[in-house]
MARFILUM-547203 format. One record per residue (C-alpha): residue number from 0; x, y, z. Coordinates in steps of 0.1 Angstrom, whole numbers, plus 5000, padded with zeros to 4 digits. Layout:
N
<resi NUM, X X, Y Y, Z Z>
...
//
This chain:
287
<resi 0, X 2360, Y 9544, Z 3296>
<resi 1, X 2345, Y 9579, Z 3302>
<resi 2, X 2368, Y 9609, Z 3304>
<resi 3, X 2368, Y 9635, Z 3332>
<resi 4, X 2351, Y 9659, Z 3308>
<resi 5, X 2324, Y 9633, Z 3299>
<resi 6, X 2317, Y 9626, Z 3336>
<resi 7, X 2315, Y 9663, Z 3344>
<resi 8, X 2290, Y 9667, Z 3315>
<resi 9, X 2269, Y 9640, Z 3331>
<resi 10, X 2271, Y 9657, Z 3365>
<resi 11, X 2260, Y 9689, Z 3348>
<resi 12, X 2230, Y 9671, Z 3332>
<resi 13, X 2220, Y 9656, Z 3366>
<resi 14, X 2222, Y 9690, Z 3383>
<resi 15, X 2201, Y 9706, Z 3356>
<resi 16, X 2175, Y 9677, Z 3357>
<resi 17, X 2172, Y 9680, Z 3395>
<resi 18, X 2167, Y 9718, Z 3391>
<resi 19, X 2140, Y 9713, Z 3365>
<resi 20, X 2123, Y 9687, Z 3387>
<resi 21, X 2121, Y 9712, Z 3415>
<resi 22, X 2108, Y 9740, Z 3393>
<resi 23, X 2081, Y 9717, Z 3380>
<resi 24, X 2072, Y 9706, Z 3415>
<resi 25, X 2070, Y 9742, Z 3426>
<resi 26, X 2046, Y 9751, Z 3397>
<resi 27, X 2024, Y 9719, Z 3398>
<resi 28, X 1994, Y 9720, Z 3420>
<resi 29, X 1994, Y 9683, Z 3429>
<resi 30, X 2021, Y 9662, Z 3444>
<resi 31, X 2052, Y 9647, Z 3427>
<resi 32, X 2072, Y 9617, Z 3439>
<resi 33, X 2102, Y 9639, Z 3446>
<resi 34, X 2122, Y 9617, Z 3470>
<resi 35, X 2126, Y 9588, Z 3447>
<resi 36, X 2130, Y 9610, Z 3416>
<resi 37, X 2160, Y 9627, Z 3433>
<resi 38, X 2176, Y 9595, Z 3444>
<resi 39, X 2177, Y 9578, Z 3410>
<resi 40, X 2185, Y 9609, Z 3389>
<resi 41, X 2222, Y 9602, Z 3385>
<resi 42, X 2215, Y 9566, Z 3373>
<resi 43, X 2189, Y 9578, Z 3348>
<resi 44, X 2212, Y 9605, Z 3334>
<resi 45, X 2240, Y 9580, Z 3330>
<resi 46, X 2218, Y 9554, Z 3314>
<resi 47, X 2202, Y 9577, Z 3288>
<resi 48, X 2233, Y 9598, Z 3281>
<resi 49, X 2261, Y 9573, Z 3284>
<resi 50, X 2252, Y 9537, Z 3286>
<resi 51, X 2221, Y 9529, Z 3266>
<resi 52, X 2219, Y 9529, Z 3228>
<resi 53, X 2188, Y 9551, Z 3227>
<resi 54, X 2176, Y 9584, Z 3212>
<resi 55, X 2147, Y 9601, Z 3194>
<resi 56, X 2163, Y 9591, Z 3161>
<resi 57, X 2164, Y 9554, Z 3171>
<resi 58, X 2127, Y 9550, Z 3182>
<resi 59, X 2119, Y 9528, Z 3152>
<resi 60, X 2154, Y 9511, Z 3152>
<resi 61, X 2151, Y 9474, Z 3162>
<resi 62, X 2187, Y 9475, Z 3174>
<resi 63, X 2181, Y 9502, Z 3200>
<resi 64, X 2183, Y 9492, Z 3237>
<resi 65, X 2150, Y 9488, Z 3256>
<resi 66, X 2142, Y 9506, Z 3288>
<resi 67, X 2116, Y 9497, Z 3314>
<resi 68, X 2109, Y 9520, Z 3344>
<resi 69, X 2094, Y 9494, Z 3367>
<resi 70, X 2095, Y 9521, Z 3394>
<resi 71, X 2067, Y 9539, Z 3375>
<resi 72, X 2061, Y 9565, Z 3401>
<resi 73, X 2095, Y 9580, Z 3391>
<resi 74, X 2080, Y 9590, Z 3358>
<resi 75, X 2088, Y 9627, Z 3361>
<resi 76, X 2125, Y 9621, Z 3365>
<resi 77, X 2124, Y 9599, Z 3334>
<resi 78, X 2105, Y 9625, Z 3314>
<resi 79, X 2130, Y 9653, Z 3323>
<resi 80, X 2160, Y 9631, Z 3314>
<resi 81, X 2143, Y 9620, Z 3282>
<resi 82, X 2137, Y 9657, Z 3274>
<resi 83, X 2174, Y 9664, Z 3278>
<resi 84, X 2180, Y 9636, Z 3253>
<resi 85, X 2157, Y 9653, Z 3228>
<resi 86, X 2127, Y 9630, Z 3228>
<resi 87, X 2104, Y 9660, Z 3236>
<resi 88, X 2108, Y 9694, Z 3252>
<resi 89, X 2109, Y 9702, Z 3289>
<resi 90, X 2084, Y 9730, Z 3282>
<resi 91, X 2059, Y 9705, Z 3270>
<resi 92, X 2062, Y 9686, Z 3302>
<resi 93, X 2057, Y 9717, Z 3323>
<resi 94, X 2027, Y 9729, Z 3302>
<resi 95, X 2008, Y 9697, Z 3303>
<resi 96, X 2020, Y 9674, Z 3331>
<resi 97, X 1992, Y 9658, Z 3350>
<resi 98, X 1964, Y 9674, Z 3330>
<resi 99, X 1936, Y 9655, Z 3314>
<resi 100, X 1947, Y 9640, Z 3281>
<resi 101, X 1984, Y 9648, Z 3287>
<resi 102, X 2012, Y 9626, Z 3274>
<resi 103, X 2029, Y 9631, Z 3308>
<resi 104, X 2010, Y 9614, Z 3336>
<resi 105, X 2022, Y 9605, Z 3371>
<resi 106, X 2030, Y 9570, Z 3357>
<resi 107, X 2044, Y 9563, Z 3322>
<resi 108, X 2018, Y 9554, Z 3295>
<resi 109, X 2029, Y 9540, Z 3262>
<resi 110, X 1995, Y 9548, Z 3246>
<resi 111, X 2003, Y 9585, Z 3252>
<resi 112, X 2041, Y 9583, Z 3246>
<resi 113, X 2047, Y 9556, Z 3219>
<resi 114, X 2084, Y 9560, Z 3222>
<resi 115, X 2082, Y 9542, Z 3256>
<resi 116, X 2088, Y 9505, Z 3256>
<resi 117, X 2061, Y 9498, Z 3282>
<resi 118, X 2035, Y 9514, Z 3305>
<resi 119, X 2043, Y 9509, Z 3341>
<resi 120, X 2032, Y 9519, Z 3376>
<resi 121, X 2019, Y 9487, Z 3392>
<resi 122, X 2050, Y 9478, Z 3411>
<resi 123, X 2067, Y 9444, Z 3408>
<resi 124, X 2060, Y 9438, Z 3371>
<resi 125, X 2088, Y 9456, Z 3353>
<resi 126, X 2114, Y 9429, Z 3358>
<resi 127, X 2091, Y 9401, Z 3345>
<resi 128, X 2083, Y 9422, Z 3314>
<resi 129, X 2121, Y 9429, Z 3309>
<resi 130, X 2128, Y 9391, Z 3312>
<resi 131, X 2103, Y 9385, Z 3284>
<resi 132, X 2118, Y 9412, Z 3262>
<resi 133, X 2153, Y 9399, Z 3268>
<resi 134, X 2143, Y 9363, Z 3261>
<resi 135, X 2125, Y 9374, Z 3228>
<resi 136, X 2156, Y 9393, Z 3217>
<resi 137, X 2177, Y 9362, Z 3223>
<resi 138, X 2153, Y 9340, Z 3204>
<resi 139, X 2154, Y 9363, Z 3174>
<resi 140, X 2192, Y 9367, Z 3175>
<resi 141, X 2190, Y 9404, Z 3183>
<resi 142, X 2220, Y 9420, Z 3201>
<resi 143, X 2204, Y 9449, Z 3220>
<resi 144, X 2201, Y 9450, Z 3258>
<resi 145, X 2171, Y 9454, Z 3280>
<resi 146, X 2175, Y 9477, Z 3310>
<resi 147, X 2151, Y 9478, Z 3339>
<resi 148, X 2151, Y 9503, Z 3368>
<resi 149, X 2133, Y 9492, Z 3400>
<resi 150, X 2128, Y 9507, Z 3434>
<resi 151, X 2140, Y 9486, Z 3463>
<resi 152, X 2106, Y 9486, Z 3479>
<resi 153, X 2090, Y 9468, Z 3450>
<resi 154, X 2116, Y 9440, Z 3454>
<resi 155, X 2096, Y 9429, Z 3484>
<resi 156, X 2071, Y 9414, Z 3459>
<resi 157, X 2072, Y 9378, Z 3449>
<resi 158, X 2068, Y 9386, Z 3413>
<resi 159, X 2102, Y 9402, Z 3412>
<resi 160, X 2119, Y 9370, Z 3425>
<resi 161, X 2100, Y 9348, Z 3401>
<resi 162, X 2114, Y 9370, Z 3373>
<resi 163, X 2148, Y 9368, Z 3388>
<resi 164, X 2146, Y 9330, Z 3387>
<resi 165, X 2137, Y 9331, Z 3350>
<resi 166, X 2163, Y 9356, Z 3341>
<resi 167, X 2190, Y 9332, Z 3354>
<resi 168, X 2173, Y 9301, Z 3341>
<resi 169, X 2172, Y 9316, Z 3305>
<resi 170, X 2208, Y 9328, Z 3308>
<resi 171, X 2198, Y 9363, Z 3299>
<resi 172, X 2231, Y 9381, Z 3298>
<resi 173, X 2214, Y 9408, Z 3277>
<resi 174, X 2193, Y 9418, Z 3307>
<resi 175, X 2204, Y 9446, Z 3331>
<resi 176, X 2184, Y 9456, Z 3362>
<resi 177, X 2193, Y 9485, Z 3384>
<resi 178, X 2178, Y 9489, Z 3419>
<resi 179, X 2175, Y 9523, Z 3434>
<resi 180, X 2184, Y 9512, Z 3469>
<resi 181, X 2174, Y 9543, Z 3489>
<resi 182, X 2161, Y 9521, Z 3517>
<resi 183, X 2128, Y 9538, Z 3521>
<resi 184, X 2093, Y 9528, Z 3513>
<resi 185, X 2062, Y 9551, Z 3510>
<resi 186, X 2055, Y 9551, Z 3548>
<resi 187, X 2086, Y 9536, Z 3564>
<resi 188, X 2123, Y 9527, Z 3561>
<resi 189, X 2126, Y 9494, Z 3543>
<resi 190, X 2146, Y 9475, Z 3570>
<resi 191, X 2119, Y 9485, Z 3596>
<resi 192, X 2092, Y 9468, Z 3575>
<resi 193, X 2106, Y 9440, Z 3554>
<resi 194, X 2142, Y 9432, Z 3560>
<resi 195, X 2159, Y 9429, Z 3526>
<resi 196, X 2195, Y 9425, Z 3538>
<resi 197, X 2218, Y 9408, Z 3528>
<resi 198, X 2204, Y 9423, Z 3496>
<resi 199, X 2231, Y 9418, Z 3470>
<resi 200, X 2237, Y 9382, Z 3482>
<resi 201, X 2201, Y 9374, Z 3476>
<resi 202, X 2205, Y 9382, Z 3439>
<resi 203, X 2238, Y 9363, Z 3437>
<resi 204, X 2220, Y 9333, Z 3452>
<resi 205, X 2195, Y 9336, Z 3423>
<resi 206, X 2224, Y 9333, Z 3398>
<resi 207, X 2228, Y 9370, Z 3389>
<resi 208, X 2260, Y 9389, Z 3383>
<resi 209, X 2259, Y 9417, Z 3409>
<resi 210, X 2275, Y 9451, Z 3408>
<resi 211, X 2273, Y 9472, Z 3439>
<resi 212, X 2276, Y 9510, Z 3438>
<resi 213, X 2285, Y 9523, Z 3473>
<resi 214, X 2272, Y 9558, Z 3464>
<resi 215, X 2247, Y 9558, Z 3436>
<resi 216, X 2246, Y 9596, Z 3438>
<resi 217, X 2283, Y 9599, Z 3429>
<resi 218, X 2284, Y 9601, Z 3391>
<resi 219, X 2319, Y 9587, Z 3388>
<resi 220, X 2309, Y 9556, Z 3407>
<resi 221, X 2277, Y 9552, Z 3386>
<resi 222, X 2296, Y 9555, Z 3354>
<resi 223, X 2323, Y 9530, Z 3366>
<resi 224, X 2296, Y 9505, Z 3375>
<resi 225, X 2276, Y 9508, Z 3343>
<resi 226, X 2308, Y 9506, Z 3322>
<resi 227, X 2316, Y 9473, Z 3339>
<resi 228, X 2285, Y 9455, Z 3327>
<resi 229, X 2295, Y 9423, Z 3310>
<resi 230, X 2289, Y 9418, Z 3273>
<resi 231, X 2253, Y 9410, Z 3263>
<resi 232, X 2262, Y 9376, Z 3249>
<resi 233, X 2272, Y 9363, Z 3284>
<resi 234, X 2250, Y 9338, Z 3302>
<resi 235, X 2242, Y 9358, Z 3334>
<resi 236, X 2218, Y 9387, Z 3339>
<resi 237, X 2233, Y 9417, Z 3357>
<resi 238, X 2218, Y 9434, Z 3388>
<resi 239, X 2232, Y 9467, Z 3399>
<resi 240, X 2226, Y 9478, Z 3435>
<resi 241, X 2227, Y 9516, Z 3435>
<resi 242, X 2228, Y 9527, Z 3471>
<resi 243, X 2212, Y 9562, Z 3471>
<resi 244, X 2197, Y 9589, Z 3493>
<resi 245, X 2160, Y 9596, Z 3489>
<resi 246, X 2155, Y 9634, Z 3483>
<resi 247, X 2192, Y 9638, Z 3474>
<resi 248, X 2207, Y 9673, Z 3477>
<resi 249, X 2176, Y 9689, Z 3492>
<resi 250, X 2182, Y 9696, Z 3529>
<resi 251, X 2146, Y 9693, Z 3541>
<resi 252, X 2139, Y 9663, Z 3518>
<resi 253, X 2168, Y 9639, Z 3524>
<resi 254, X 2158, Y 9606, Z 3541>
<resi 255, X 2124, Y 9621, Z 3551>
<resi 256, X 2095, Y 9597, Z 3548>
<resi 257, X 2070, Y 9624, Z 3542>
<resi 258, X 2088, Y 9633, Z 3509>
<resi 259, X 2079, Y 9601, Z 3492>
<resi 260, X 2056, Y 9624, Z 3474>
<resi 261, X 2047, Y 9661, Z 3479>
<resi 262, X 2045, Y 9696, Z 3466>
<resi 263, X 2066, Y 9726, Z 3473>
<resi 264, X 2055, Y 9761, Z 3482>
<resi 265, X 2075, Y 9792, Z 3473>
<resi 266, X 2097, Y 9790, Z 3503>
<resi 267, X 2104, Y 9753, Z 3498>
<resi 268, X 2114, Y 9759, Z 3462>
<resi 269, X 2137, Y 9787, Z 3471>
<resi 270, X 2155, Y 9765, Z 3496>
<resi 271, X 2156, Y 9735, Z 3473>
<resi 272, X 2172, Y 9756, Z 3445>
<resi 273, X 2197, Y 9770, Z 3470>
<resi 274, X 2206, Y 9735, Z 3482>
<resi 275, X 2211, Y 9723, Z 3447>
<resi 276, X 2234, Y 9751, Z 3438>
<resi 277, X 2254, Y 9746, Z 3470>
<resi 278, X 2258, Y 9708, Z 3464>
<resi 279, X 2267, Y 9714, Z 3427>
<resi 280, X 2294, Y 9740, Z 3436>
<resi 281, X 2309, Y 9719, Z 3464>
<resi 282, X 2311, Y 9689, Z 3441>
<resi 283, X 2329, Y 9709, Z 3414>
<resi 284, X 2353, Y 9722, Z 3440>
<resi 285, X 2359, Y 9686, Z 3453>
<resi 286, X 2346, Y 9692, Z 3488>
//
C-alpha cells in the first residue's frame, strides 16, 4: 500500500515528465505524439517507479519484470520516464532524439537500446509478444511479470483479440496489459469510427480479470488499481482499462484530434508550461 508521501512523489515525477516532454517538443523540429504521451504519463510513471521490478541495475537480471510498449508511438513518454529511473539521461534524449543513428527514435528500437525488451511501433502486435514472453516464463518456472501498455485504438485490430484468447487459454496470471483508453484515434474519436463499448465487458468475456480506472490521470486511482493486480501465480491475465484524456493538462491540446502528433512553437510552449504549473498547483491544493 502506497503512502501519501509516495503518491505525492509519483505525482511530482509525472508533472516533471510532462514538463520535460513539452520542452523537448518545443525544441524538436519535427512532430511528437504529444496527445497520447500526455494521456498515459501517469500510468508509465506508476509502472516504472512503483509497480514493476525494473531498473538500470536489473537489465541483465532474469528475475526483472518485462515491459512492452505496444503503443510504440508513445516512445518519447517512455524514454523520459526511463530517464527519471536512471536508465540514461534526459539530456541525451534532448541532444539526439530523432537524429540519424540516435538511440531515441520515434518508435522504440531494441537494437539501439538493448535494455528494452522489444522493438515496437507496428500496432496490434505487443500483446501477442507479451503472451509469448509470459508463456515462456511460466514454462521455465520464472516468477516475473510481463507488462504491456496498449492504446485503445490498436485494440480495433484482430491480432489483439487473438492474443487475448491465448492469454486466457494459457492461464497467464503473470501477464498484465494496460490500455490507455483516451477514446481517440489518429483522425477521429474511437466511438465514431469503431465502436468499442462495452469495452471492459469484452475483455471479461475473453476470460480476463479486468480492473477499471475511472480517471487514469489521477495518480491515486492509478496506484490503487496497479496495487490490486492479483498474484502472478493465478490463472487469469489482467487487463487494466485506464480512462484518460488525450493531451492531459494542456488547454489547447486536451481532446483535440489534431494533437495526435504535432510540434509546439514558442507561444504554444509558454502556454503549455503555464497550464502544467496551474494543474500541478491545483492538484496539490486539492482543487
